[in-house]
Structure formats: structure tokens, C-alpha cells
KETI-310186 format. One record per residue (C-alpha): residue number from 0; chain; x, y, z; residue in one letter. Coordinates in nm, 4 decimals. Example, Ala and Ser with C-alpha at 12.3 -4.5 7.8 and 13.67 -1.06 7.14 Angstrom:
<rs>
+-----+--------+----------+----------+----------+--------+
| num | chaine |       xx |       yy |       zz | residu |
+-----+--------+----------+----------+----------+--------+
|   0 |      A |   1.2300 |  -0.4500 |   0.7800 |      A |
|   1 |      A |   1.3670 |  -0.1060 |   0.7140 |      S |
+-----+--------+----------+----------+----------+--------+
</rs>
This chain:
<rs>
+-----+--------+----------+----------+----------+--------+
| num | chaine |       xx |       yy |       zz | residu |
+-----+--------+----------+----------+----------+--------+
|   0 |      A |   0.7662 |  -2.0141 |  -0.4454 |      M |
|   1 |      A |   0.8854 |  -1.6883 |  -0.2885 |      R |
|   2 |      A |   0.8366 |  -1.8393 |   0.0501 |      A |
|   3 |      A |   0.7552 |  -1.5836 |   0.3199 |      T |
|   4 |      A |   0.9319 |  -1.6454 |   0.6525 |      R |
|   5 |      A |   0.9229 |  -1.3136 |   0.8287 |      W |
|   6 |      A |   1.0681 |  -1.4307 |   1.1608 |      S |
|   7 |      A |   1.3757 |  -1.5573 |   0.9781 |      A |
|   8 |      A |   1.4182 |  -1.2319 |   0.7909 |      W |
|   9 |      A |   1.4184 |  -1.0271 |   1.1112 |      A |
|  10 |      A |   1.6770 |  -1.2546 |   1.2717 |      L |
|  11 |      A |   1.8954 |  -1.2592 |   0.9590 |      A |
|  12 |      A |   1.8997 |  -0.8764 |   0.9473 |      S |
|  13 |      A |   2.0396 |  -0.8596 |   1.3020 |      M |
|  14 |      A |   2.3203 |  -1.1126 |   1.2366 |      M |
|  15 |      A |   2.4625 |  -0.9837 |   0.9006 |      I |
|  16 |      A |   2.8358 |  -0.9685 |   0.9681 |      P |
|  17 |      A |   3.0587 |  -0.6693 |   0.8861 |      A |
|  18 |      A |   3.1877 |  -0.6540 |   0.5247 |      A |
|  19 |      A |   2.9284 |  -0.9165 |   0.4250 |      A |
|  20 |      A |   2.7669 |  -0.9308 |   0.0901 |      M |
|  21 |      A |   2.4171 |  -0.7820 |   0.0754 |      A |
|  22 |      A |   2.1426 |  -1.0410 |   0.1261 |      Q |
|  23 |      A |   1.7913 |  -1.0251 |  -0.0127 |      R |
|  24 |      A |   1.5860 |  -0.9485 |   0.2949 |      L |
|  25 |      A |   1.2257 |  -0.9609 |   0.1626 |      V |
|  26 |      A |   1.0635 |  -1.0968 |  -0.1496 |      E |
|  27 |      A |   0.7808 |  -0.8525 |  -0.2216 |      I |
|  28 |      A |   0.4783 |  -1.0473 |  -0.3578 |      P |
|  29 |      A |   0.4190 |  -0.8484 |  -0.6732 |      I |
|  30 |      A |   0.2349 |  -1.1176 |  -0.8765 |      H |
|  31 |      A |  -0.0476 |  -0.9805 |  -1.0848 |      T |
|  32 |      A |  -0.2383 |  -1.3006 |  -1.0058 |      T |
|  33 |      A |  -0.1883 |  -1.6161 |  -0.8058 |      A |
|  34 |      A |  -0.0272 |  -1.7961 |  -1.1034 |      T |
|  35 |      A |   0.3121 |  -1.9515 |  -1.1035 |      A |
|  36 |      A |   0.6042 |  -1.7084 |  -1.1159 |      D |
|  37 |      A |   0.7375 |  -1.8563 |  -1.4477 |      A |
|  38 |      A |   0.4200 |  -1.7709 |  -1.6378 |      V |
|  39 |      A |   0.3548 |  -1.4249 |  -1.4942 |      V |
|  40 |      A |   0.3214 |  -1.1687 |  -1.7800 |      T |
|  41 |      A |   0.3233 |  -0.7876 |  -1.7892 |      G |
|  42 |      A |   0.5346 |  -0.5492 |  -1.5861 |      L |
|  43 |      A |   0.5542 |  -0.7902 |  -1.2924 |      S |
|  44 |      A |   0.7622 |  -1.0194 |  -1.5142 |      A |
|  45 |      A |   1.0479 |  -0.7660 |  -1.4732 |      L |
|  46 |      A |   1.1267 |  -0.9462 |  -1.1510 |      F |
|  47 |      A |   1.0420 |  -1.3220 |  -1.1925 |      W |
|  48 |      A |   1.0327 |  -1.4041 |  -1.5672 |      N |
|  49 |      A |   1.1611 |  -1.1467 |  -1.8097 |      P |
|  50 |      A |   1.0489 |  -1.3546 |  -2.0973 |      A |
|  51 |      A |   0.6910 |  -1.2487 |  -2.0044 |      G |
|  52 |      A |   0.7786 |  -0.8766 |  -1.9876 |      L |
|  53 |      A |   0.5314 |  -0.6724 |  -2.1961 |      S |
|  54 |      A |   0.3483 |  -0.3429 |  -2.1908 |      A |
|  55 |      A |   0.0803 |  -0.4856 |  -2.4221 |      A |
|  56 |      A |  -0.1648 |  -0.3821 |  -2.5460 |      P |
|  57 |      A |   0.0158 |  -0.0472 |  -2.5071 |      Y |
|  58 |      A |   0.3364 |   0.0706 |  -2.6423 |      R |
|  59 |      A |   0.4640 |   0.1492 |  -2.2838 |      A |
|  60 |      A |   0.3478 |   0.1130 |  -1.9266 |      G |
|  61 |      A |   0.4332 |   0.2178 |  -1.5715 |      V |
|  62 |      A |   0.3549 |   0.0530 |  -1.2442 |      M |
|  63 |      A |   0.3679 |   0.1447 |  -0.8758 |      V |
|  64 |      A |   0.3056 |  -0.0987 |  -0.5845 |      L |
|  65 |      A |   0.2734 |  -0.0657 |  -0.2096 |      S |
|  66 |      A |   0.3326 |  -0.3477 |   0.0319 |      L |
|  67 |      A |   0.1485 |  -0.3676 |   0.3596 |      N |
|  68 |      A |   0.2521 |  -0.6167 |   0.6280 |      T |
|  69 |      A |   0.1386 |  -0.6935 |   0.9838 |      P |
|  70 |      A |   0.2528 |  -0.4076 |   1.2150 |      S |
|  71 |      A |   0.4509 |  -0.6444 |   1.4321 |      A |
|  72 |      A |   0.7171 |  -0.6891 |   1.1620 |      F |
|  73 |      A |   0.7713 |  -0.3208 |   1.0850 |      G |
|  74 |      A |   0.8330 |  -0.4088 |   0.7174 |      V |
|  75 |      A |   0.7478 |  -0.1558 |   0.4438 |      T |
|  76 |      A |   0.7983 |  -0.1869 |   0.0702 |      G |
|  77 |      A |   0.7433 |   0.0014 |  -0.2524 |      I |
|  78 |      A |   0.8005 |  -0.0831 |  -0.6194 |      V |
|  79 |      A |   0.8056 |   0.1420 |  -0.9242 |      A |
|  80 |      A |   0.8719 |   0.0214 |  -1.2753 |      G |
|  81 |      A |   0.8130 |   0.0715 |  -1.6435 |      G |
|  82 |      A |   0.8595 |  -0.0848 |  -1.9837 |      A |
|  83 |      A |   0.8556 |   0.0083 |  -2.3540 |      Y |
|  84 |      A |   0.8051 |  -0.2274 |  -2.6446 |      R |
|  85 |      A |   0.8241 |  -0.2347 |  -3.0220 |      N |
|  86 |      A |   0.7291 |  -0.5146 |  -3.2571 |      E |
|  87 |      A |   0.9595 |  -0.7784 |  -3.1010 |      R |
|  88 |      A |   1.1605 |  -0.6245 |  -2.8247 |      L |
|  89 |      A |   1.0495 |  -0.5007 |  -2.4768 |      T |
|  90 |      A |   1.2830 |  -0.3347 |  -2.2340 |      V |
|  91 |      A |   1.2074 |  -0.2272 |  -1.8808 |      G |
|  92 |      A |   1.3462 |  -0.1111 |  -1.5552 |      G |
|  93 |      A |   1.2389 |  -0.0935 |  -1.1913 |      A |
|  94 |      A |   1.3272 |   0.0195 |  -0.8425 |      W |
|  95 |      A |   1.2269 |  -0.1691 |  -0.5312 |      E |
|  96 |      A |   1.2771 |  -0.0537 |  -0.1712 |      H |
|  97 |      A |   1.2284 |  -0.2585 |   0.1381 |      V |
|  98 |      A |   1.2688 |  -0.1401 |   0.4975 |      G |
|  99 |      A |   1.2577 |  -0.3111 |   0.8374 |      I |
| 100 |      A |   1.2021 |  -0.0762 |   1.1360 |      D |
| 101 |      A |   1.2495 |  -0.1086 |   1.5083 |      D |
| 102 |      A |   1.4797 |  -0.4137 |   1.5047 |      I |
| 103 |      A |   1.6067 |  -0.4952 |   1.8556 |      P |
| 104 |      A |   1.9801 |  -0.4834 |   1.9111 |      E |
| 105 |      A |   2.1411 |  -0.6122 |   2.2303 |      T |
| 106 |      A |   2.4619 |  -0.4364 |   2.3490 |      G |
| 107 |      A |   2.7260 |  -0.5575 |   2.5898 |      D |
| 108 |      A |   2.4728 |  -0.6055 |   2.8641 |      S |
| 109 |      A |   2.1870 |  -0.8631 |   2.8141 |      P |
| 110 |      A |   1.9474 |  -0.5971 |   2.9486 |      T |
| 111 |      A |   2.0836 |  -0.3204 |   2.7261 |      E |
| 112 |      A |   1.8620 |  -0.3234 |   2.4147 |      V |
| 113 |      A |   1.8625 |  -0.0585 |   2.1433 |      D |
| 114 |      A |   1.6685 |  -0.0493 |   1.8151 |      E |
| 115 |      A |   1.7854 |   0.0149 |   1.4591 |      F |
| 116 |      A |   1.6322 |   0.0118 |   1.1115 |      S |
| 117 |      A |   1.7522 |  -0.1533 |   0.7971 |      L |
| 118 |      A |   1.6715 |  -0.0552 |   0.4330 |      G |
| 119 |      A |   1.7506 |  -0.2270 |   0.1058 |      Q |
| 120 |      A |   1.7226 |  -0.1173 |  -0.2605 |      D |
| 121 |      A |   1.6867 |  -0.3362 |  -0.5640 |      H |
| 122 |      A |   1.7506 |  -0.1972 |  -0.9091 |      F |
| 123 |      A |   1.6393 |  -0.4074 |  -1.2098 |      T |
| 124 |      A |   1.6757 |  -0.3911 |  -1.5838 |      V |
| 125 |      A |   1.5295 |  -0.6512 |  -1.8126 |      A |
| 126 |      A |   1.4577 |  -0.7209 |  -2.1769 |      A |
| 127 |      A |   1.2428 |  -0.9703 |  -2.3594 |      A |
| 128 |      A |   1.2635 |  -1.0691 |  -2.7279 |      L |
| 129 |      A |   0.9961 |  -1.2436 |  -2.9277 |      G |
| 130 |      A |   1.1749 |  -1.5062 |  -3.1298 |      L |
| 131 |      A |   0.8590 |  -1.6124 |  -3.3134 |      R |
| 132 |      A |   0.4818 |  -1.5936 |  -3.2485 |      P |
| 133 |      A |   0.4153 |  -1.7390 |  -2.9024 |      G |
| 134 |      A |   0.7822 |  -1.7856 |  -2.8013 |      I |
| 135 |      A |   0.9885 |  -1.5287 |  -2.6051 |      G |
| 136 |      A |   1.3199 |  -1.5193 |  -2.4266 |      V |
| 137 |      A |   1.4414 |  -1.2682 |  -2.1756 |      G |
| 138 |      A |   1.7311 |  -1.1588 |  -1.9547 |      A |
| 139 |      A |   1.7324 |  -0.9665 |  -1.6308 |      V |
| 140 |      A |   1.9935 |  -0.8012 |  -1.4064 |      A |
| 141 |      A |   1.9416 |  -0.6996 |  -1.0413 |      H |
| 142 |      A |   2.1708 |  -0.4866 |  -0.8264 |      Y |
| 143 |      A |   2.0946 |  -0.5259 |  -0.4569 |      I |
| 144 |      A |   2.2379 |  -0.3057 |  -0.1867 |      R |
| 145 |      A |   2.1492 |  -0.2244 |   0.1751 |      D |
| 146 |      A |   2.2325 |   0.0722 |   0.3984 |      D |
| 147 |      A |   2.4704 |  -0.1182 |   0.6330 |      L |
| 148 |      A |   2.8025 |   0.0719 |   0.6142 |      S |
| 149 |      A |   3.0186 |  -0.2344 |   0.5718 |      D |
| 150 |      A |   2.7861 |  -0.4360 |   0.3433 |      S |
| 151 |      A |   2.8757 |  -0.4882 |  -0.0262 |      K |
| 152 |      A |   2.6122 |  -0.4856 |  -0.2986 |      G |
| 153 |      A |   2.5582 |  -0.7867 |  -0.5208 |      I |
| 154 |      A |   2.4754 |  -0.8215 |  -0.8914 |      L |
| 155 |      A |   2.2264 |  -1.0967 |  -0.9909 |      A |
| 156 |      A |   2.1823 |  -1.2092 |  -1.3477 |      L |
| 157 |      A |   1.9105 |  -1.4287 |  -1.4884 |      G |
| 158 |      A |   1.7251 |  -1.5476 |  -1.7960 |      A |
| 159 |      A |   1.3863 |  -1.6838 |  -1.8817 |      G |
| 160 |      A |   1.1812 |  -1.8359 |  -2.1589 |      V |
| 161 |      A |   0.8047 |  -1.8501 |  -2.2094 |      Q |
| 162 |      A |   0.6017 |  -2.0332 |  -2.4830 |      A |
| 163 |      A |   0.2392 |  -2.0616 |  -2.5856 |      S |
| 164 |      A |   0.1441 |  -2.4215 |  -2.6811 |      L |
| 165 |      A |  -0.1058 |  -2.5320 |  -2.9453 |      K |
| 166 |      A |  -0.3078 |  -2.7778 |  -2.7357 |      L |
| 167 |      A |  -0.6832 |  -2.8360 |  -2.7384 |      P |
| 168 |      A |  -0.6970 |  -2.5343 |  -2.5077 |      W |
| 169 |      A |  -0.4587 |  -2.2417 |  -2.4855 |      P |
| 170 |      A |  -0.1579 |  -2.3158 |  -2.2636 |      A |
| 171 |      A |   0.1572 |  -2.1366 |  -2.1501 |      T |
| 172 |      A |   0.4793 |  -2.2792 |  -2.0085 |      V |
| 173 |      A |   0.7719 |  -2.0879 |  -1.8743 |      G |
| 174 |      A |   1.0973 |  -2.1132 |  -1.6763 |      A |
| 175 |      A |   1.3696 |  -1.8869 |  -1.5445 |      F |
| 176 |      A |   1.6980 |  -1.9141 |  -1.3542 |      V |
| 177 |      A |   1.8669 |  -1.6395 |  -1.1521 |      L |
| 178 |      A |   2.2234 |  -1.6413 |  -1.0110 |      N |
| 179 |      A |   2.2207 |  -1.4258 |  -0.7002 |      E |
| 180 |      A |   2.5494 |  -1.4230 |  -0.5156 |      G |
| 181 |      A |   2.6086 |  -1.7729 |  -0.3916 |      D |
| 182 |      A |   2.2437 |  -1.8708 |  -0.4553 |      E |
| 183 |      A |   2.0897 |  -2.0167 |  -0.7690 |      V |
| 184 |      A |   1.7197 |  -1.9500 |  -0.7862 |      L |
| 185 |      A |   1.4841 |  -2.1013 |  -1.0448 |      W |
| 186 |      A |   1.1203 |  -2.1504 |  -1.1217 |      S |
| 187 |      A |   0.9135 |  -2.3457 |  -1.3773 |      A |
| 188 |      A |   0.5423 |  -2.3464 |  -1.4423 |      G |
| 189 |      A |   0.2530 |  -2.4051 |  -1.6674 |      A |
| 190 |      A |  -0.0943 |  -2.2529 |  -1.7104 |      E |
| 191 |      A |  -0.3842 |  -2.3858 |  -1.9173 |      A |
| 192 |      A |  -0.7250 |  -2.2404 |  -2.0031 |      A |
| 193 |      A |  -1.0259 |  -2.4700 |  -1.9641 |      L |
| 194 |      A |  -1.3138 |  -2.4942 |  -2.2120 |      P |
| 195 |      A |  -1.5477 |  -2.1969 |  -2.2312 |      K |
| 196 |      A |  -1.8072 |  -2.3352 |  -1.9891 |      W |
| 197 |      A |  -1.9352 |  -1.9972 |  -1.8842 |      F |
| 198 |      A |  -1.9568 |  -1.8392 |  -2.2322 |      G |
| 199 |      A |  -1.7153 |  -1.6734 |  -2.4760 |      P |
| 200 |      A |  -1.6485 |  -1.3725 |  -2.2543 |      S |
| 201 |      A |  -1.5228 |  -1.5749 |  -1.9539 |      Y |
| 202 |      A |  -1.2057 |  -1.7773 |  -1.9080 |      T |
| 203 |      A |  -1.1084 |  -2.0199 |  -1.6341 |      L |
| 204 |      A |  -0.7382 |  -2.1190 |  -1.6112 |      S |
| 205 |      A |  -0.5414 |  -2.3526 |  -1.3891 |      L |
| 206 |      A |  -0.1695 |  -2.3155 |  -1.3175 |      S |
| 207 |      A |   0.1055 |  -2.5018 |  -1.1359 |      Y |
| 208 |      A |   0.4595 |  -2.3967 |  -1.0612 |      G |
| 209 |      A |   0.7536 |  -2.5173 |  -0.8591 |      T |
| 210 |      A |   1.0938 |  -2.3681 |  -0.7800 |      G |
| 211 |      A |   1.3559 |  -2.2705 |  -0.5240 |      R |
| 212 |      A |   1.3844 |  -1.9287 |  -0.3667 |      D |
| 213 |      A |   1.6538 |  -1.7459 |  -0.1764 |      A |
| 214 |      A |   1.5423 |  -1.8500 |   0.1757 |      H |
| 215 |      A |   1.5242 |  -2.2324 |   0.1491 |      S |
| 216 |      A |   1.6950 |  -2.5273 |  -0.0171 |      S |
| 217 |      A |   1.3557 |  -2.7004 |  -0.0374 |      D |
| 218 |      A |   1.1211 |  -2.6798 |  -0.3340 |      L |
| 219 |      A |   0.8097 |  -2.4658 |  -0.3097 |      D |
| 220 |      A |   0.4938 |  -2.5395 |  -0.4994 |      H |
| 221 |      A |   0.2043 |  -2.3240 |  -0.6185 |      R |
| 222 |      A |  -0.1363 |  -2.4306 |  -0.7488 |      I |
| 223 |      A |  -0.3912 |  -2.1743 |  -0.8511 |      A |
| 224 |      A |  -0.7006 |  -2.1062 |  -1.0479 |      A |
| 225 |      A |  -0.7869 |  -1.7732 |  -1.2290 |      R |
| 226 |      A |  -1.1219 |  -1.6493 |  -1.3592 |      F |
| 227 |      A |  -1.1146 |  -1.3657 |  -1.6218 |      D |
| 228 |      A |  -1.3912 |  -1.1590 |  -1.7691 |      W |
| 229 |      A |  -1.3254 |  -1.0045 |  -2.1127 |      T |
| 230 |      A |  -0.9676 |  -0.9061 |  -1.9991 |      E |
| 231 |      A |  -1.1210 |  -0.6390 |  -1.7858 |      R |
| 232 |      A |  -1.1411 |  -0.8103 |  -1.4485 |      A |
| 233 |      A |  -0.9874 |  -1.1201 |  -1.2899 |      S |
| 234 |      A |  -1.0141 |  -1.3160 |  -0.9686 |      L |
| 235 |      A |  -0.7610 |  -1.5845 |  -0.8668 |      S |
| 236 |      A |  -0.6922 |  -1.8047 |  -0.5707 |      A |
| 237 |      A |  -0.4403 |  -2.0715 |  -0.4911 |      G |
| 238 |      A |  -0.2210 |  -2.2314 |  -0.2344 |      V |
| 239 |      A |   0.1580 |  -2.2161 |  -0.1913 |      T |
| 240 |      A |   0.3606 |  -2.4843 |  -0.0204 |      R |
| 241 |      A |   0.6205 |  -2.3252 |   0.1970 |      L |
| 242 |      A |   0.8874 |  -2.5744 |   0.3088 |      A |
| 243 |      A |   1.1868 |  -2.5135 |   0.5352 |      G |
| 244 |      A |   1.3153 |  -2.5418 |   0.8896 |      G |
| 245 |      A |   1.1714 |  -2.8881 |   0.9139 |      G |
| 246 |      A |   0.8120 |  -2.7622 |   0.8682 |      N |
| 247 |      A |   0.5738 |  -2.7531 |   0.5718 |      T |
| 248 |      A |   0.2842 |  -2.5169 |   0.5415 |      D |
| 249 |      A |   0.0206 |  -2.4735 |   0.2781 |      W |
| 250 |      A |  -0.0610 |  -2.1006 |   0.2694 |      A |
| 251 |      A |  -0.3510 |  -1.9488 |   0.0749 |      P |
| 252 |      A |  -0.2928 |  -1.6812 |  -0.1936 |      L |
| 253 |      A |  -0.5626 |  -1.4593 |  -0.3435 |      M |
| 254 |      A |  -0.5579 |  -1.1837 |  -0.6003 |      A |
| 255 |      A |  -0.7909 |  -0.9568 |  -0.7928 |      A |
| 256 |      A |  -0.7549 |  -0.6946 |  -1.0631 |      S |
| 257 |      A |  -0.9760 |  -0.4548 |  -1.2496 |      L |
| 258 |      A |  -0.8899 |  -0.2700 |  -1.5771 |      R |
| 259 |      A |  -1.0572 |   0.0530 |  -1.6697 |      L |
| 260 |      A |  -0.9369 |   0.1564 |  -2.0154 |      T |
| 261 |      A |  -0.5631 |   0.2132 |  -1.9726 |      R |
| 262 |      A |  -0.5634 |   0.1925 |  -1.5891 |      Y |
| 263 |      A |  -0.5358 |  -0.1384 |  -1.3984 |      T |
| 264 |      A |  -0.5867 |  -0.1707 |  -1.0211 |      L |
| 265 |      A |  -0.4754 |  -0.4935 |  -0.8476 |      G |
| 266 |      A |  -0.4501 |  -0.6345 |  -0.4991 |      V |
| 267 |      A |  -0.2709 |  -0.9529 |  -0.3809 |      V |
| 268 |      A |  -0.3109 |  -1.1181 |  -0.0417 |      R |
| 269 |      A |  -0.0299 |  -1.3630 |   0.0456 |      E |
| 270 |      A |  -0.0393 |  -1.5500 |   0.3732 |      S |
| 271 |      A |   0.2706 |  -1.5862 |   0.5822 |      L |
| 272 |      A |   0.4055 |  -1.9080 |   0.7229 |      A |
| 273 |      A |   0.3317 |  -2.0337 |   1.0692 |      Q |
| 274 |      A |   0.0168 |  -1.8126 |   1.1101 |      D |
| 275 |      A |   0.2030 |  -1.4894 |   1.1215 |      F |
| 276 |      A |  -0.0763 |  -1.3168 |   0.9266 |      G |
| 277 |      A |  -0.0660 |  -1.1953 |   0.5680 |      A |
| 278 |      A |   0.0851 |  -0.9290 |   0.3387 |      T |
| 279 |      A |  -0.1218 |  -0.7118 |   0.1034 |      Y |
| 280 |      A |   0.0239 |  -0.5470 |  -0.2042 |      S |
| 281 |      A |  -0.1725 |  -0.2858 |  -0.3960 |      F |
| 282 |      A |  -0.0780 |  -0.2077 |  -0.7548 |      R |
| 283 |      A |  -0.1633 |   0.0603 |  -1.0070 |      L |
| 284 |      A |  -0.0553 |   0.0091 |  -1.3683 |      Q |
| 285 |      A |  -0.1011 |   0.2675 |  -1.6505 |      V |
| 286 |      A |  -0.0761 |   0.1961 |  -2.0201 |      G |
| 287 |      A |   0.0783 |   0.4614 |  -2.2460 |      I |
| 288 |      A |   0.0423 |   0.4906 |  -2.6228 |      G |
| 289 |      A |  -0.0564 |   0.2253 |  -2.8813 |      R |
+-----+--------+----------+----------+----------+--------+
</rs>
């Protein structure tokens, strides 16, 4: 899911017609792990699955994230968000900025080439409500606008659900749907913990997810494994199937995080399609209050 096709993004940004609706240019990979979007929890769920939105184990939390891409694409990104919770309700908001620099623009003459830059801002508000222990529902609203003078912003609305299942081993299932302009995006997934083979302090989980993103009519798939140590550190790795344009690629995805008291540091490496390299996103999250 969240297929990364950087060459298509650069071309699309040069061909947006005047008075067009804003289009989502880049999907920043803000996953806290390599798990499926629909079972992501914490502040990252602001974007993909509001039912998993939480500042737990703290009363509130804030997050900042920086995106690094191959220099050939000239893409930069930053995310800042926060959330506050009480016993059943969590509310949050975020701002996301993406920029593409040094885009070639051909004038009247085929040899007359200029360059321009394009920026886009996403504003997000989300809320999640715990209906009963282990079951949560959520809603999210995005406002997307770019800095083209004749482009109109769009409002995207979505909803999600997430549930913990009582199986022989702990399991979580989730799903969300998002109406974004003329696009309907969705994702569904499941994650299950395996037996405690490595001792009570260690957990190994497997996850699978599928869905449709804004850049393709084909389904994408994600399969991943995550290893946790006492909720203080985690390592995860997986593969994502990127389909579109008549081609199918299986791209690796890796992530790691470390929690020191109320501070959590995380990094995600997400490969790009067709051997264009990889993006790296670095995240700092801080818990506030109890």
C-alpha cells in the first residue's frame, strides 16, 4: 500500500491543468513499523487509521518527522502532529508539507527549459472513540492544498475501525476508507503475535495488509514481521507489492524504533519502485503527562 512511484509524481506535477483540483503528490511513509496501514497505532494512525489513534501510555503526545529522498528527485517532506486522550476519546491534529524542487518546465521552444518548484500542505484532524475494551472506531478529515495559483484545495473524509481479537495468541484487525476528491482509498489488515518462543520479554508478530492508494487502481499488498523487546525497542521488516503501469515490483520495507522513557526515536526505510532507490523517514515522538 502507499505505492511509491516517484517518476510518475514528477510528471504529474508538471501537467496539472489550470483551475484543477489539488492532487496528492507524495505519500510520506510515516509508518511506525512495517505493519499494514490498517493496524498502525499511535500518532501515525492520524493519517491511515484513526481508529488506532492514541497517545498511550501518556495522556498526550507530539511527533515530528523528516523525510529524506534520493537527491535526484528533489523531494522534501516534514510532518508534525499531536494527540490528547481521556478514558475513551482521543483527538489529534497534524500538518504535513511536501515540496518538489527543480522541476523542468519547457516553454514555447523545445530547447527553452526553465525550472520551478511545487509545494503542498496537508492539514489533518482525527478522533478515535473506544466503544468497548479492544474495539475502537475513528474519523479523519484532510484538507489538501498546493501553491499553484489556479489550483483548488480538496477535502478528504474517512473512517476506520480496529479490534483486538481473543484468539490463542493476541491479534488485531483493522480497516479504513477515505474519500479523496474523485478517489476512494481503502486498506484492511491483520496482525497476530506468535507464541513466546524467545521468552516473556520478547514478542514476534506477523502482519498482512491490502488496499488501494491514490496512484493506482491495482491492489497493493504488504507482508511484514516485527520483533519487540519489552515495548522499548522494535525491529521490523517486510515486503510491499507495488502494482501499476503494467509492472509489479516487490519492494523491501524496514523499520526500527527505540523508546527511552517518554521519548521514542524511529526510522523507516521504504524502497522505491523500479530501482529508484529508497526514502528514509526519521521520527521523534514525545509522551506528555499520565
